[in-house]
C-alpha positions in Angstrom: 0.0 -0.1 0.0 2.5 2.4 0.8 4.5 1.6 -2.4 1.1 2.1 -4.4 0.9 6.0 -2.2 4.6 5.8 -3.0 3.6 5.6 -7.1 0.6 8.0 -6.8 2.7 10.7 -5.4 5.3 10.5 -7.3 3.2 11.0 -10.4 0.8 13.4 -9.1 4.2 15.6 -8.4 5.5 15.4 -12.0 1.8 16.2 -13.6 1.9 19.4 -11.5 5.6 20.1 -12.1 4.7 20.0 -15.7 1.9 22.1 -15.6 4.2 24.3 -13.6 6.9 24.5 -16.3 4.0 24.7 -19.1 2.7 28.0 -17.4 5.6 29.8 -17.6 6.5 29.3 -20.9 3.3 30.1 -22.0 4.2 33.2 -19.1 6.6 34.0 -21.1 5.2 33.8 -24.6 2.6 36.5 -23.6 5.0 39.1 -22.1 7.4 39.4 -25.2 3.8 39.4 -27.6 2.5 42.2 -24.9 6.3 43.8 -25.1 5.4 44.7 -29.2 1.7 46.0 -28.4 2.1 49.9 -29.1 -0.8 52.3 -26.7 -2.5 53.1 -30.0 -3.1 48.9 -30.4 -4.0 48.3 -27.1 -6.4 51.7 -27.2 -8.4 49.8 -29.8 -9.1 46.3 -28.5 -9.8 47.6 -25.0 -12.3 49.4 -26.4 -13.7 46.8 -28.6 -13.8 44.6 -25.6 -15.6 47.1 -23.4 -18.0 47.8 -26.5 -19.1 43.8 -26.1 -19.2 44.3 -22.4 -21.3 47.4 -22.6 -23.8 45.2 -24.9 -24.2 42.0 -22.4 -27.4 41.8 -20.1 -25.1 40.3 -17.3 -23.3 43.7 -17.3 -26.4 45.8 -18.2 -28.2 45.1 -15.3 -25.2 44.9 -12.3 -25.5 47.6 -9.9 -21.7 46.3 -8.7 -18.6 45.3 -10.9 -15.2 44.3 -9.5 -12.4 45.6 -11.7 -8.8 45.6 -12.0 -7.2 48.8 -12.4 -4.9 47.7 -15.1 -1.3 48.0 -15.5 1.2 48.8 -18.7 0.7 45.4 -19.9 -2.6 44.4 -19.3 -5.9 45.8 -21.5 -6.9 49.4 -20.3 -9.2 50.0 -18.1 -8.9 53.2 -16.7 -11.4 55.3 -18.7 -14.0 52.3 -18.8 -13.5 52.1 -14.8 -14.2 56.3 -14.5 -17.0 56.6 -17.5 -19.2 53.5 -15.5 -18.0 54.3 -11.5 -20.5 57.4 -12.1 -23.3 55.1 -12.7 -22.6 51.6 -11.1 -20.2 50.5 -8.0 -17.7 49.8 -9.6 -15.1 47.9 -6.6 -11.4 47.2 -7.0 -9.1 44.3 -5.3 -6.3 45.5 -2.7 -3.7 42.5 -1.8 -3.3 42.2 1.8 -0.7 39.6 2.2 -1.9 36.4 1.1 -5.7 37.3 0.9 -7.2 39.4 -2.0 -9.7 42.3 -0.4 -12.1 44.5 -2.5 -12.8 48.2 -1.7 -14.6 51.0 -3.6 -13.7 53.0 -6.1 -14.0 56.5 -6.0 -12.1 58.1 -8.6 -8.4 57.9 -9.2 -7.3 60.6 -7.3 -7.7 58.6 -4.6 -5.7 55.6 -5.7 -2.2 54.7 -4.1 0.3 52.1 -5.2 0.2 49.0 -3.2 1.5 45.1 -3.8 3.0 44.4 -7.0 2.9 47.9 -8.2 -0.8 48.3 -8.4 -2.9 51.4 -7.9 -5.6 50.5 -4.8 -8.0 52.8 -3.6 -6.9 54.6 -0.4 -10.1 53.9 1.8 -9.6 51.2 4.8 -13.5 50.4 4.5 -14.0 46.5 2.5 -16.8 46.1 0.5 -19.2 43.5 2.2 -22.2 43.4 0.1 -23.1 41.4 -2.9 -20.8 41.8 -6.2 -22.6 41.1 -9.4 -20.2 40.9 -11.7 -16.2 40.7 -11.7 -14.5 41.3 -15.0 -11.1 39.1 -14.5 -7.7 39.6 -15.8 -5.3 37.0 -17.1 -2.0 35.9 -19.1 -3.9 33.4 -20.7 -7.6 32.2 -21.9 -8.5 29.0 -23.0 -11.8 28.0 -25.2 -12.4 26.2 -22.9 -12.9 29.2 -20.6 -10.0 28.3 -18.4 -7.7 31.2 -17.4 -4.4 31.7 -16.2 -3.1 34.4 -13.9 0.3 35.9 -12.5 0.7 32.7 -10.6 -0.4 33.9 -7.4 -3.6 32.6 -7.2 -5.5 36.1 -5.6 -8.6 35.3 -7.8 -8.6 31.5 -7.5 -8.9 31.6 -3.5 -10.9 34.8 -3.7 -13.6 32.9 -6.3 -13.7 29.4 -4.0 -17.2 28.9 -2.8 -18.6 32.0 -4.4 -21.1 32.2 -7.3 -20.2 35.5 -9.3 -20.3 35.4 -12.8 -16.5 35.8 -13.7 -15.8 37.4 -17.3 -11.8 36.8 -18.3 -10.7 39.6 -20.7 -7.8 40.0 -22.9 -6.1 41.0 -25.9 -6.6 38.6 -28.4 -3.0 37.1 -28.9 -4.1 36.0 -25.0 -6.7 33.7 -26.3 -5.3 30.0 -26.8 -6.9 26.8 -28.0 -5.6 25.5 -24.1 -4.0 26.7 -21.3 -2.7 23.9 -18.9 -4.8 23.7 -15.2 -4.5 22.1 -12.0 -7.3 21.7 -9.9 -7.9 24.3 -8.2 -7.6 26.8 -11.3 -11.0 28.8 -11.5 -13.0 28.8 -15.0 -14.4 31.7 -16.0 -18.2 31.9 -17.1 -17.2 33.9 -20.2 -13.9 35.2 -22.2 -13.8 38.4 -24.5 -11.1 39.4 -26.6 -11.4 42.0 -29.4 -12.5 39.5 -31.5 -14.2 37.2 -29.5 -16.5 35.8 -27.3 -16.4 32.7 -26.0 -19.4 31.5 -23.4 
């Protein structure tokens, strides 16, 4: 029995190591592609994605939307957040140690730079009410609605045991045929890129 358990653990560990290696390789390839995209191309692709989102019933009906304040290598969200914060409660994630806390967005002037260089709301008032929709960043997505993040697991831990509508967004080159996944990786409900809607 001990021998069987040892063989199982060996296969399990080897499989997990293979998945981690594949994820690392994809992150490197996507990083290279991101480095070559211009600000103009980013803006065009962002507009295309958010036009699709604005047409979705789940966005139109949502009162509270969790988003992300994009970094330079992500699909830009700043204009969209500022625009819709006048009509909906927009929320942003705040990284605190191993957890992702949710804080209300009020204005871009009231953001501060937090962990990993991410801009976060200055407020300490955590949002504890119902969230209707989450617009999720990622390094890569696939046609099975799987998501590959940066490897820290914040979103996966946050989504665990929660029933929230999740839309992953990115550039066209971030949509792959398949990304490697582990048992703890949470799937999206939809993936939206400038040219595709996967649902």
